N, C-alpha and C positions, 0 to 999 in steps of 0.2 A: 165166529162173531163176524171176522170179518167178510164171508161170504154173506150171511145175516145182511148186514150194512149196506153192500154193493146190490143185494137183489130189490133191498126196499129203494137204493137211487134208482136204478133201475127201472122199478114201477114207478117211483115219482116223474122219471124222464118222458116216459110212455103217456102218462097220463096228461102231462103238460102237452106233450104231441099231438092230441086229441082237444085239449081246451084250444092250441092253435088252431087247429082245422075247423074245429067248431065257431071260430070267429072271424076266419076268411069265409067261411060261407055266410053268415049273417051279413059282414060285409057286401059279399057280392048280391047277396039279396035286396040288401039295402041301394044299392047302384042301381040294380035293375029298375028297381020299384020308382025310380026316377028322384031319389037324395041326392042334394048338393053335397059334395066334398065338405064342405064348411059346415056341415048341419052336425048341430050337439051332438045326435045321435053316432054319427059317425066319427066326430072327434072322442066322444068318449069309448068306440069300439075299438079306437087306436090305441087308446092308453094300455086298457086292457090288454090288448094283442102286443103290444111292444114290453108290457110287464112280463108276459109269459115266456114271449120272445127271450128277456136278459135272464129271466130264470132257467130256462132249458139249457140255454146257452151256459152258464156257472156251473148247472148239476152236468151236464156233459164233460167239462172241463173236471169237475173233481171228480169222476167215475174212469176218466181217461187217466189221471194221477195217480187213484187207487191202483189200476191195475196196470201200471207202467208203461202206458202207451203217450205220454208228452210226448208235445213236440220238440222240446229241448232236449229229452233224454237219447232220443234214437237220431245216432246221424249219417247220414248214407256217403259214402265217401263214392268218388266218380274215377272209374279205373281208365286209364289210356292206354 
């Protein structure tokens, strides 16, 4: 069951990265077409982009914790 949950979470992460890439492409096209940075279209796009970024960061932290790659769990000592 854990493997299935990890695979579904990995698929969700990949899907969200795809959405982020699509939002970046749309933003680049809007800027190249002459849209102002404060236009309604770009502000709405930025809001969706930020939502996707927060979502993928949370999902990646969950995935890393599930497989045991958390930052706090592994400590590396420098040997002199």
